[in-house]
Structure formats: C-alpha cells, structure tokens
N, C-alpha and C positions, 0 to 999 in steps of 0.2 A: 262254200261258195266257191268256184272257182272262175275264171277264165280263159278264155282261148287268145292266141299268140292274134287272131285277126282283132279283137276285141281291145286289147293293150294298142294295136299300132291306132283303130280309132281314138282311142285317149293318146296316143302319143301323137298325134296330127294335131289334136286340138292344143298338146301341151309340146311345141317341139324340142323342147329342153331334156325330154324322156327319150332316151333310147328306143326305140323300137322292137330291135332283135334280143334284148337283152332277159335270157333265162333265169338268171339269178333274181332282176324286177319281177319279171310274173311271177314267180314264187314267191316274193314277199307281198304283191298286190294279191295276190290267192291266200296268203295269211293271215294278211290283216283282214281280207272279207270274210274269212272263215271266223276269226275269234270275232269281227262283228257280228256275225250270227248268231256265235254262243252266246252275246252279253244280251242280245235283243231277248234270249229265254229267261234270264232274269228277271223275277219278280219285282219290280220297285215298287210298287201300291201302298202306299202311306210312308214312304221316304222322302221326307224332305229337301229339297236341293237345296246343295248348300254353295257355297265360293270357293272354300279353306277347310280343311278337314281340321286345323286348330282351332280349339273354340273359344280363343279371345277376342276381346274389343278393344278399341284403342283407347288409350290412357290418357285422359285429357287432366291438364293441370286442374287444380281449383283454385280459382281467385279468393282472395280472400273479401275484396269487396270491388262492386262494380265501379268502374271507371270510365268516363266517357271523357274519352282523348279524341281530338279532331285529326282529320289527316294531316291538315296544318302543322299541328304541332308534332306530330309521327315525321315527317320531312326535315322541321326545325333540327330534330334531334340527328340526324342523318350526318354524316359525313361527306359523304357523296355530293356533289354540283346538282343544286334543283332548277329547272329550270321552266316555267310556266306550271307551277305543281308537281312535275314531274322529276325523278330522280333521271339525268343526264347521263348516259353511258358514255364511255369511251371508247372512240371508235377502234376497230379490229381489223378493219378491212381495208388495209395501206397498200 
C-alpha cells in the first residue's frame, strides 16, 4: 500500500511537526503500510495473545508464617519522620 504526496500533506496538516515534502518520510510511511498489509495476511487463529515472549512469572517470596502487622507497627519501625500516620518527605522544592 502506498500513499501519495497529497495524502502525506493531509496527514502533515493534522500533525504539524511532520515535514510534508519529505520523500524519505513518504517512502518510510509507504514501507510501513506495506509491512502492515503483509502482517494482515498471517493466520493468527488459535494464537493466544501474550504480553511478553519470555515465559516467566513473578517470583514471590514464600513466607513461613502469616503475620498480622498493622500499618502503625510498620510506621513505628521507619527511620523517617511520621506525621498523622504518613511518612513525611523532605521538601525538595527550595
């Protein structure tokens, strides 16, 4: 699939940062559209969509025992300043 210079100008008007007279850009967009048409020919029936090509899952720590620690106990062990049940961060906007 190829696009004409006029079609590229229409796209460039909508996306003003694209130089509408660029022959290299015109070829690049045309090549991309040709590749997309080629991909449309691939039969993907029965293929399960994936997020990653690496078949790994998150490795979680196994806890030996259930702990019921309250948020107050967690804040008490923090070295940060705690104000109204929240960790107070230093002011970085000076």
